[in-house]
N, C-alpha and C positions, 0 to 999 in steps of 0.2 A: 504491500499501500505505500503512495507517495504521499508526501507530507502537501496538507493542503493550506494554506494562508487562511483562506476564506472560512474553513470549519475551523479551526483557532480562534477567530474573530468571533465565532458567531455562537461559540462553546463559551469562553469569556464574558461576553456578556450575559447567556443564558444562566450562567452561573451564580453571578451576583442577580440576576434576578429572581432566581430560586432561594437565594439565601436571604432573600427581601421577605419574600413569602414566608420561608419557613421563621425569621424572627417577630415580622410580624409589623415591619418598619422598613423603609426603605435606607438600601444598604448604597451608599454613595461612590462614586467613581474615586473620589476624595479619600472616601474611609477605605477602600480597596489599596489607592496607591499608597497611601501611609503604611499600611501594614507589609507592604512585600517590598517598601522604601523605594518608591518610584514618583515622579511628579502626578499630578492630575491629570494635565494634559498629556503625556504619553501613557496613562492608565485610557485616557479617551483613545488616543491614536491604538494603541491593542484593540479594544473592542469596535471599532471602526476598520480594522486592517489596513491601517496605513504603516504600521510600522509590526517587525516581527519584535520578540525581546530575545534575549541571552537566554543561555541553560540555564543561569544562575535565579534568573528573575521568574524563569517559566516553572523550577522547582518552587519558589517560592508562593508562585500563585498557586500552583498544586496542593500546596501545605495550606496554604488558608483556605482552601475550600475541603482540603480533606479527600484528595483522589489522586491518583497515580499521573505519571507525564502522561502517558498513552490514553486515560481517559481525557484530560486536558487538549491534547491534538486529535482527538477524534477514534483512537485506534481500541475504541472500546463499546460495547451496547450501554453502557452506563450514561458517558458521556454524548452518544449521540440520540438518546431518547428524548 
C-alpha cells in the first residue's frame, strides 16, 4: 500500500473531531498543536493536507490519539472507518 497524503490529512482531522465528540466539547487545532509540540498553523496545514509532518511529529500525534502510526496513515481498519 502506497502512502496517501490525503488519507493522512483526513485521518488527522477526523481523529480530532472524534475526540471532541467523546469529550463532549470542541478539541481545537490549537489544543492538539500544543500537545504535540507544533504551531496551530502547522496543525491546520496537516489537517488540510498542505504539509506532511516528520516521523517524530507523526509519533506524537499518534500517541496523542492513542493509535499506531499505521492507523494514523490509514493502513488499518480502525483509522479508515
